[in-house]
C-alpha positions as CSV (number, residue, x, y, z in Angstrom):
1,M,-151.1,-11.0,-190.6
2,I,-149.7,-14.4,-191.8
3,S,-145.9,-15.6,-190.8
4,T,-143.0,-15.9,-193.0
5,Q,-143.6,-19.8,-192.9
6,G,-147.1,-20.1,-193.2
7,R,-146.7,-17.7,-196.5
8,N,-143.7,-19.9,-197.3
9,L,-145.9,-23.0,-197.0
10,S,-148.8,-22.0,-198.7
11,L,-146.6,-20.8,-201.8
12,A,-144.9,-24.4,-201.5
13,I,-148.2,-25.9,-201.9
14,V,-149.3,-23.6,-204.6
15,S,-146.3,-24.5,-206.4
16,G,-146.8,-28.0,-206.3
17,L,-149.9,-27.6,-208.9
18,V,-148.1,-25.5,-211.0
19,I,-145.4,-28.3,-210.9
20,G,-148.1,-31.1,-211.3
21,L,-148.9,-29.3,-214.6
22,I,-145.5,-28.9,-216.0
23,A,-145.0,-32.4,-214.9
24,S,-148.3,-33.9,-216.5
25,E,-146.7,-32.2,-219.9
26,V,-143.5,-34.3,-220.0
27,S,-143.5,-38.2,-220.0
28,I,-140.8,-40.7,-219.8
29,D,-140.8,-43.7,-222.0
30,G,-144.5,-43.2,-222.3
31,I,-145.1,-42.1,-218.4
32,P,-146.0,-38.6,-217.2
33,L,-143.7,-37.1,-215.1
34,V,-146.3,-36.6,-212.6
35,N,-146.7,-40.0,-212.1
36,F,-142.8,-40.1,-210.8
37,L,-143.4,-37.4,-208.3
38,V,-147.1,-38.3,-206.5
39,Q,-147.3,-41.3,-204.5
40,Y,-147.9,-44.7,-206.2
41,N,-148.0,-47.1,-203.6
42,L,-147.0,-49.6,-205.7
43,W,-143.9,-48.1,-206.9
44,V,-142.9,-46.8,-203.2
45,Y,-143.0,-50.6,-202.1
46,A,-140.6,-51.2,-204.8
47,G,-138.4,-48.7,-203.8
48,A,-139.9,-45.3,-205.5
49,Y,-139.3,-43.7,-201.9
50,W,-138.8,-40.4,-203.0
51,Q,-142.7,-39.8,-203.7
52,L,-142.9,-39.8,-200.0
53,F,-141.7,-36.3,-200.0
54,T,-142.5,-35.2,-203.5
55,S,-145.9,-35.9,-203.1
56,L,-146.3,-33.7,-199.7
57,F,-146.4,-30.7,-202.9
58,V,-146.8,-32.2,-206.5
59,V,-150.2,-33.1,-207.4
60,I,-151.7,-34.8,-210.0
61,P,-154.2,-31.4,-211.7
62,L,-155.3,-33.3,-214.7
63,G,-157.0,-36.3,-215.6
64,A,-159.2,-38.4,-213.5
65,A,-158.0,-37.0,-210.3
66,A,-158.0,-33.2,-211.6
67,P,-161.3,-32.0,-209.0
68,L,-159.3,-33.7,-206.3
69,G,-155.9,-32.0,-207.0
70,V,-156.8,-28.4,-207.6
71,A,-159.8,-28.6,-204.8
72,D,-156.5,-30.3,-202.6
73,V,-154.1,-27.4,-203.2
74,L,-156.9,-24.4,-202.6
75,F,-158.1,-26.5,-199.0
76,N,-154.4,-27.0,-198.0
77,A,-153.0,-23.6,-198.9
78,V,-156.5,-21.6,-197.2
79,A,-156.1,-23.9,-194.4
80,V,-152.2,-22.9,-193.6
81,V,-153.1,-19.1,-194.0
82,F,-156.3,-19.5,-191.8
83,L,-154.5,-21.8,-189.1
84,D,-151.0,-19.5,-189.4
85,G,-152.2,-17.4,-186.4
86,L,-152.5,-20.4,-184.2
87,L,-149.2,-22.4,-185.7
88,S,-147.0,-19.7,-186.1
89,H,-147.0,-19.0,-182.4
90,A,-146.9,-23.0,-181.3
91,F,-143.6,-23.0,-183.2
92,R,-140.6,-21.4,-183.5
93,E,-139.6,-21.1,-187.8
94,G,-137.6,-24.2,-187.6
95,E,-139.7,-26.5,-186.0
96,Y,-142.9,-25.3,-188.2
97,Y,-140.8,-26.6,-190.9
98,A,-139.5,-29.5,-189.3
99,V,-142.9,-30.4,-188.1
100,F,-144.9,-30.5,-191.4
101,I,-142.2,-32.3,-193.3
102,V,-142.0,-35.1,-190.2
103,S,-145.2,-35.4,-189.8
104,G,-146.3,-35.7,-194.3
105,L,-143.5,-38.5,-194.4
106,A,-145.0,-40.2,-191.3
107,G,-148.5,-39.3,-192.9
108,N,-147.2,-40.6,-196.2
109,I,-146.1,-44.0,-194.5
110,A,-149.5,-44.7,-193.1
111,G,-150.9,-43.7,-196.3
112,L,-148.9,-46.9,-197.8
113,L,-151.3,-49.5,-195.6
114,S,-154.0,-48.5,-197.9
115,G,-152.4,-50.9,-200.3
116,P,-150.8,-51.2,-203.4
117,S,-153.3,-49.7,-205.8
118,V,-153.6,-46.5,-204.0
119,V,-152.4,-42.9,-205.7
120,S,-152.2,-40.2,-203.1
121,F,-150.5,-36.5,-203.1
122,G,-151.0,-33.4,-200.9
123,A,-149.8,-31.2,-198.2
124,S,-152.7,-32.4,-195.3
125,G,-150.8,-35.0,-193.3
126,G,-148.1,-32.5,-192.9
127,I,-150.7,-29.4,-191.6
128,F,-152.3,-32.2,-189.3
129,G,-149.3,-32.8,-187.9
130,L,-148.6,-29.2,-187.4
131,L,-152.1,-28.7,-185.8
132,A,-152.0,-31.5,-183.6
133,G,-148.4,-31.0,-182.6
134,A,-149.3,-27.8,-181.5
135,V,-152.1,-29.2,-179.5
136,A,-149.3,-31.0,-177.7
137,Q,-147.2,-28.8,-177.2
138,D,-149.5,-26.6,-175.3
139,F,-150.3,-29.4,-173.3
140,T,-147.0,-30.5,-172.4
141,V,-146.2,-26.4,-171.5
142,E,-149.3,-24.9,-170.3
143,R,-150.6,-28.1,-168.8
144,R,-153.8,-27.4,-170.3
145,V,-156.0,-28.0,-173.4
146,D,-156.3,-25.1,-175.5
147,C,-160.2,-26.0,-176.8
148,S,-160.6,-24.2,-179.3
149,L,-157.2,-25.3,-180.8
150,L,-158.4,-29.0,-180.1
151,G,-162.2,-28.2,-181.5
152,W,-160.1,-26.7,-184.8
153,F,-158.3,-30.0,-185.4
154,L,-161.4,-32.2,-184.5
155,A,-163.6,-30.5,-186.8
156,V,-161.0,-30.3,-189.4
157,F,-159.5,-33.7,-189.3
158,L,-163.2,-35.4,-189.4
159,F,-164.5,-32.9,-191.9
160,S,-161.8,-33.7,-194.2
161,S,-161.0,-37.0,-193.8
162,F,-164.4,-38.4,-194.1
163,A,-166.7,-36.2,-195.4
164,L,-165.1,-35.6,-198.9
165,P,-164.3,-38.8,-201.5
166,S,-160.8,-39.9,-202.0
167,V,-158.9,-38.6,-199.1
168,D,-156.1,-40.9,-197.7
169,W,-157.5,-40.9,-193.8
170,L,-154.7,-42.8,-193.1
171,A,-152.4,-40.2,-194.4
172,H,-154.2,-37.8,-191.8
173,L,-154.1,-40.1,-189.1
174,G,-150.5,-40.3,-189.3
175,G,-149.3,-36.8,-189.9
176,A,-151.4,-36.2,-187.0
177,A,-150.1,-38.9,-184.3
178,S,-146.4,-38.1,-185.6
179,G,-147.2,-34.5,-184.8
180,L,-148.8,-35.3,-181.2
181,V,-144.8,-37.2,-180.8
182,V,-143.5,-33.9,-182.3
183,G,-145.1,-31.4,-180.5
184,Y,-144.7,-33.1,-176.9
185,L,-141.0,-33.3,-177.5
186,L,-140.9,-29.9,-178.7
187,G,-142.9,-29.2,-175.5
188,T,-140.9,-30.7,-173.0
189,R,-137.8,-29.2,-174.4
190,R,-139.4,-25.9,-174.1
191,G,-140.3,-26.9,-170.7
192,N,-136.9,-27.4,-170.0
193,E,-135.2,-24.0,-171.2
194,S,-134.7,-21.5,-168.9
195,P,-137.0,-18.1,-168.8
């Protein structure tokens, strides 16, 4: 059974597709509203910093990015549902959301290194942060590496970062790196709590 936080995150990811559909139909000065909600690196460089957050959920569902937007939402929502058993045991409810947001933001900041012409969106940086955080926390608390968790992380990371076209692998890497740090910090805190 899926946890509350896994269900909520999956619903937020799917809602991003709905928001993207609606925002594609509304324009501001001839520019579709969805363009203000996904990450246009050039726009972020110019001060549209909110895109680092909104693009965690909102996707471009129509036009040239249509197959990627819908596939991204489906893959991410299914990944959260499938991996939730591992993730919900690693993190308390508030930690789950915090790791996702921090890792997603860090991933999107790393994605800025792709250059000004790149447009990106999706929750995968945050999901990789959750996975990497779970690995790091487990190692910190238990002093062992959960090989199944590490195996899932590596398989999903390598496949989705390099086997699929037009994927912002820097966002995946940034999300995973920040998840490792946050997971280590949470594991250290948990290890210091009295039983």
